[in-house]
PLY file of the C-alpha trace (Angstrom):
ply
format ascii 1.0
element vertex 164
property float x
property float y
property float z
element edge 163
property int vertex1
property int vertex2
end_header
-29.91 4.62 -76.54
-29.17 6.70 -73.48
-31.37 5.92 -70.52
-30.63 9.26 -68.87
-29.34 12.56 -70.25
-28.80 15.58 -68.05
-27.69 18.69 -69.93
-26.62 22.00 -68.42
-28.70 21.28 -65.31
-28.66 23.92 -62.60
-30.54 23.77 -59.34
-30.55 25.53 -56.00
-31.48 24.74 -52.44
-31.13 27.58 -49.96
-27.90 29.38 -50.82
-26.29 26.30 -52.43
-26.09 26.41 -56.23
-25.57 23.21 -58.22
-24.32 23.11 -61.77
-24.09 23.28 -64.57
-24.14 19.46 -64.66
-23.92 17.24 -67.74
-24.47 13.51 -67.17
-25.08 10.74 -69.67
-26.04 7.19 -68.65
-26.29 4.42 -71.23
-28.81 1.58 -70.96
-27.56 -1.03 -68.46
-24.86 1.24 -67.09
-24.36 1.71 -63.35
-23.17 5.12 -62.22
-22.07 6.15 -58.75
-21.77 9.75 -57.58
-19.01 10.23 -55.06
-18.16 13.42 -53.24
-17.97 15.03 -49.83
-21.03 15.79 -47.74
-22.79 18.91 -49.00
-21.42 18.83 -52.56
-24.87 18.40 -54.17
-25.27 14.66 -54.81
-28.72 14.49 -53.22
-29.82 17.74 -54.85
-28.83 16.34 -58.26
-30.83 13.14 -57.66
-33.85 15.10 -56.39
-33.74 17.40 -59.43
-33.50 14.45 -61.85
-36.45 12.84 -60.05
-38.53 16.02 -60.32
-38.67 16.63 -56.57
-36.68 19.85 -56.96
-37.36 22.23 -59.83
-34.30 23.03 -61.94
-33.21 26.61 -62.59
-32.16 25.62 -66.12
-31.15 22.66 -68.24
-32.91 19.48 -69.28
-33.51 15.95 -68.00
-34.25 13.31 -70.65
-35.22 9.71 -69.82
-35.33 7.17 -72.65
-35.39 9.97 -75.21
-38.28 11.87 -73.58
-37.78 15.33 -72.08
-39.09 14.99 -68.52
-37.63 18.22 -67.14
-41.01 19.53 -66.01
-42.93 16.26 -65.88
-44.47 15.27 -62.55
-42.22 12.93 -60.52
-44.67 10.00 -60.59
-44.75 10.08 -64.40
-40.95 9.74 -64.87
-40.70 5.98 -64.36
-38.15 6.32 -61.57
-37.57 4.41 -58.38
-35.93 6.56 -55.69
-34.69 5.17 -52.39
-34.10 8.08 -50.05
-31.23 8.24 -47.59
-33.68 8.46 -44.67
-35.86 5.60 -46.08
-39.13 7.61 -45.86
-41.19 4.74 -44.44
-44.77 5.33 -43.35
-44.77 4.95 -39.54
-48.48 3.98 -39.44
-48.01 1.05 -41.87
-46.38 -2.32 -41.26
-43.58 -3.51 -43.54
-45.97 -5.35 -45.86
-48.11 -2.25 -46.43
-45.07 0.01 -46.81
-43.85 -2.23 -49.62
-47.34 -2.61 -51.13
-48.11 1.12 -51.11
-47.23 1.94 -54.76
-49.12 -1.16 -55.92
-52.18 -0.31 -53.84
-52.45 3.23 -55.17
-52.28 1.85 -58.71
-54.93 -0.75 -57.74
-52.73 -3.71 -58.62
-54.77 -6.83 -57.83
-51.60 -8.90 -57.38
-50.12 -6.60 -54.72
-49.94 -9.25 -51.98
-48.26 -11.79 -54.25
-45.76 -9.22 -55.53
-44.92 -8.07 -52.00
-44.32 -11.64 -50.84
-42.11 -12.35 -53.86
-40.10 -9.14 -53.41
-39.63 -9.78 -49.68
-38.41 -13.30 -50.45
-35.86 -11.90 -52.92
-34.43 -9.62 -50.23
-32.70 -11.86 -47.73
-34.61 -12.00 -44.45
-37.24 -9.36 -45.20
-40.04 -11.95 -45.28
-39.60 -12.39 -41.52
-40.43 -8.71 -40.90
-43.57 -8.15 -43.00
-45.82 -7.78 -39.94
-43.51 -5.34 -38.12
-43.84 -1.58 -37.80
-40.96 0.67 -38.95
-40.05 1.57 -35.35
-39.55 -2.16 -34.64
-37.19 -2.77 -37.57
-33.39 -2.89 -37.42
-31.76 -0.18 -39.55
-30.83 -2.65 -42.29
-34.41 -3.94 -42.57
-35.69 -0.37 -42.84
-33.35 0.17 -45.79
-34.47 -3.12 -47.40
-38.13 -2.15 -46.89
-37.55 1.18 -48.65
-35.67 -0.63 -51.44
-38.47 -3.21 -51.78
-41.17 -0.51 -51.95
-39.42 1.18 -54.86
-38.47 -1.98 -56.78
-41.80 -3.82 -56.43
-43.21 -1.47 -59.08
-42.14 -0.96 -62.70
-39.35 1.54 -63.22
-36.84 2.64 -65.88
-34.14 3.94 -63.56
-33.45 3.37 -59.88
-31.72 6.11 -57.92
-30.29 5.32 -54.50
-29.24 8.06 -52.08
-26.60 6.65 -49.70
-27.73 3.08 -50.48
-25.30 1.27 -48.20
-25.60 3.52 -45.17
-26.96 1.60 -42.15
-27.23 -1.61 -44.18
-26.67 -4.76 -42.13
-24.08 -7.30 -43.28
0 1
1 2
2 3
3 4
4 5
5 6
6 7
7 8
8 9
9 10
10 11
11 12
12 13
13 14
14 15
15 16
16 17
17 18
18 19
19 20
20 21
21 22
22 23
23 24
24 25
25 26
26 27
27 28
28 29
29 30
30 31
31 32
32 33
33 34
34 35
35 36
36 37
37 38
38 39
39 40
40 41
41 42
42 43
43 44
44 45
45 46
46 47
47 48
48 49
49 50
50 51
51 52
52 53
53 54
54 55
55 56
56 57
57 58
58 59
59 60
60 61
61 62
62 63
63 64
64 65
65 66
66 67
67 68
68 69
69 70
70 71
71 72
72 73
73 74
74 75
75 76
76 77
77 78
78 79
79 80
80 81
81 82
82 83
83 84
84 85
85 86
86 87
87 88
88 89
89 90
90 91
91 92
92 93
93 94
94 95
95 96
96 97
97 98
98 99
99 100
100 101
101 102
102 103
103 104
104 105
105 106
106 107
107 108
108 109
109 110
110 111
111 112
112 113
113 114
114 115
115 116
116 117
117 118
118 119
119 120
120 121
121 122
122 123
123 124
124 125
125 126
126 127
127 128
128 129
129 130
130 131
131 132
132 133
133 134
134 135
135 136
136 137
137 138
138 139
139 140
140 141
141 142
142 143
143 144
144 145
145 146
146 147
147 148
148 149
149 150
150 151
151 152
152 153
153 154
154 155
155 156
156 157
157 158
158 159
159 160
160 161
161 162
162 163
Protein backbone atom coordinates (compact mmCIF):
# COMPACT_ATOMS: atom_id res chain seq x y z
CA UNK A 1 0.00 0.00 0.00
CA UNK A 2 1.21 3.49 -0.76
CA UNK A 3 1.71 5.65 2.29
CA UNK A 4 1.55 8.85 0.26
CA UNK A 5 0.09 9.64 -3.16
CA UNK A 6 0.24 13.10 -4.65
CA UNK A 7 -1.52 13.42 -8.01
CA UNK A 8 -1.52 16.44 -10.30
CA UNK A 9 -0.88 18.73 -7.31
CA UNK A 10 -0.61 22.43 -8.04
CA UNK A 11 -0.02 25.15 -5.51
CA UNK A 12 0.99 28.79 -5.44
CA UNK A 13 2.70 31.17 -3.08
CA UNK A 14 2.96 34.76 -4.23
CA UNK A 15 3.83 34.66 -7.92
CA UNK A 16 5.51 31.22 -7.72
CA UNK A 17 3.49 28.37 -9.22
CA UNK A 18 4.26 24.76 -8.30
CA UNK A 19 3.21 21.78 -10.33
CA UNK A 20 1.73 19.73 -11.56
CA UNK A 21 3.46 17.27 -9.19
CA UNK A 22 2.97 13.50 -9.03
CA UNK A 23 4.67 11.70 -6.14
CA UNK A 24 4.20 8.18 -4.84
CA UNK A 25 5.79 6.90 -1.62
CA UNK A 26 5.51 3.26 -0.61
CA UNK A 27 5.29 2.14 3.01
CA UNK A 28 8.77 2.18 4.60
CA UNK A 29 10.29 4.16 1.75
CA UNK A 30 12.48 7.20 2.40
CA UNK A 31 12.30 9.98 -0.17
CA UNK A 32 14.48 13.06 -0.40
CA UNK A 33 13.62 16.14 -2.43
CA UNK A 34 16.68 17.86 -3.82
CA UNK A 35 16.75 21.09 -5.77
CA UNK A 36 17.99 24.65 -5.73
CA UNK A 37 16.70 27.26 -3.33
CA UNK A 38 13.32 28.57 -4.44
CA UNK A 39 12.32 25.57 -6.58
CA UNK A 40 9.28 24.70 -4.42
CA UNK A 41 10.42 21.95 -2.05
CA UNK A 42 9.03 23.67 1.05
CA UNK A 43 5.82 24.66 -0.75
CA UNK A 44 5.28 21.02 -1.75
CA UNK A 45 5.77 19.83 1.84
CA UNK A 46 3.47 22.56 3.20
CA UNK A 47 0.78 21.67 0.66
CA UNK A 48 1.00 17.95 1.49
CA UNK A 49 0.75 18.84 5.19
CA UNK A 50 -2.34 20.99 4.60
CA UNK A 51 -0.66 24.25 5.61
CA UNK A 52 -1.03 25.61 2.08
CA UNK A 53 -4.22 25.04 0.10
CA UNK A 54 -3.68 23.39 -3.28
CA UNK A 55 -4.99 24.94 -6.49
CA UNK A 56 -5.76 21.45 -7.83
CA UNK A 57 -4.83 17.81 -7.44
CA UNK A 58 -5.10 15.34 -4.58
CA UNK A 59 -3.13 14.22 -1.54
CA UNK A 60 -3.84 10.69 -0.28
CA UNK A 61 -2.33 9.24 2.91
CA UNK A 62 -2.77 5.52 3.59
CA UNK A 63 -5.55 5.34 1.02
CA UNK A 64 -7.53 8.29 2.45
CA UNK A 65 -8.00 11.50 0.47
CA UNK A 66 -6.77 14.22 2.83
CA UNK A 67 -6.55 17.03 0.27
CA UNK A 68 -8.85 19.31 2.23
CA UNK A 69 -8.54 17.71 5.67
CA UNK A 70 -7.28 19.90 8.51
CA UNK A 71 -3.51 19.57 9.06
CA UNK A 72 -3.83 18.12 12.57
CA UNK A 73 -6.03 15.29 11.27
CA UNK A 74 -3.53 14.04 8.64
CA UNK A 75 -1.28 12.03 10.96
CA UNK A 76 1.84 13.91 9.90
CA UNK A 77 4.91 15.03 11.76
CA UNK A 78 6.50 18.12 10.20
CA UNK A 79 9.83 19.53 11.31
CA UNK A 80 10.15 23.03 9.90
CA UNK A 81 13.40 24.48 8.61
CA UNK A 82 13.23 27.27 11.21
CA UNK A 83 12.33 24.81 14.04
CA UNK A 84 9.25 26.81 15.18
CA UNK A 85 10.00 26.47 18.90
CA UNK A 86 7.86 28.31 21.44
CA UNK A 87 10.16 30.96 22.98
CA UNK A 88 8.13 31.09 26.23
CA UNK A 89 8.51 27.33 26.89
CA UNK A 90 11.56 25.40 28.02
CA UNK A 91 12.78 22.42 26.00
CA UNK A 92 10.74 19.93 28.04
CA UNK A 93 7.48 21.82 27.44
CA UNK A 94 8.28 22.41 23.76
CA UNK A 95 8.62 18.65 23.31
CA UNK A 96 5.58 17.89 25.50
CA UNK A 97 3.29 20.38 23.75
CA UNK A 98 1.48 17.96 21.37
CA UNK A 99 1.03 15.48 24.22
CA UNK A 100 -0.32 18.14 26.57
CA UNK A 101 -2.93 19.40 24.12
CA UNK A 102 -4.12 15.81 23.64
CA UNK A 103 -4.15 15.39 27.46
CA UNK A 104 -1.72 12.49 27.43
CA UNK A 105 -1.20 11.50 31.08
CA UNK A 106 2.20 9.98 30.26
CA UNK A 107 3.59 13.17 28.71
CA UNK A 108 6.49 13.56 31.16
CA UNK A 109 7.59 9.94 30.76
CA UNK A 110 7.37 10.13 26.96
CA UNK A 111 9.35 13.38 26.87
CA UNK A 112 12.10 11.92 29.05
CA UNK A 113 12.28 8.79 26.89
CA UNK A 114 12.37 10.78 23.63
CA UNK A 115 15.07 13.13 24.98
CA UNK A 116 17.15 10.12 26.03
CA UNK A 117 16.85 8.66 22.51
CA UNK A 118 18.24 11.88 21.01
CA UNK A 119 21.87 12.06 22.03
CA UNK A 120 22.45 14.80 24.60
CA UNK A 121 18.98 16.36 24.56
CA UNK A 122 18.26 15.18 28.12
CA UNK A 123 20.84 17.69 29.37
CA UNK A 124 18.87 20.61 27.89
CA UNK A 125 15.29 19.92 29.05
CA UNK A 126 15.27 22.88 31.46
CA UNK A 127 16.70 25.38 28.94
CA UNK A 128 14.85 28.03 26.95
CA UNK A 129 15.13 28.05 23.13
CA UNK A 130 17.31 31.18 23.17
CA UNK A 131 19.82 29.29 25.36
CA UNK A 132 20.10 26.27 23.07
CA UNK A 133 22.84 25.63 20.51
CA UNK A 134 21.48 25.41 16.95
CA UNK A 135 21.78 21.62 16.88
CA UNK A 136 19.79 21.24 20.11
CA UNK A 137 17.07 23.50 18.72
CA UNK A 138 16.78 21.18 15.72
CA UNK A 139 16.69 18.11 17.99
CA UNK A 140 14.01 19.75 20.15
CA UNK A 141 11.85 20.39 17.08
CA UNK A 142 12.45 16.81 15.92
CA UNK A 143 11.57 15.44 19.38
CA UNK A 144 8.34 17.48 19.55
CA UNK A 145 7.13 16.01 16.28
CA UNK A 146 8.22 12.40 16.91
CA UNK A 147 7.01 12.12 20.52
CA UNK A 148 3.46 11.83 19.16
CA UNK A 149 1.95 9.21 16.84
CA UNK A 150 2.38 9.88 13.14
CA UNK A 151 2.11 8.10 9.77
CA UNK A 152 4.62 10.19 7.86
CA UNK A 153 7.39 12.50 8.98
CA UNK A 154 8.35 15.39 6.74
CA UNK A 155 11.60 17.24 7.38
CA UNK A 156 12.35 20.60 5.78
CA UNK A 157 16.15 21.06 5.60
CA UNK A 158 16.65 18.43 8.34
CA UNK A 159 20.43 18.59 8.52
CA UNK A 160 20.83 22.35 8.38
CA UNK A 161 22.49 23.69 11.56
CA UNK A 162 22.70 20.19 13.04
CA UNK A 163 25.71 19.68 15.30
CA UNK A 164 28.06 16.75 14.64
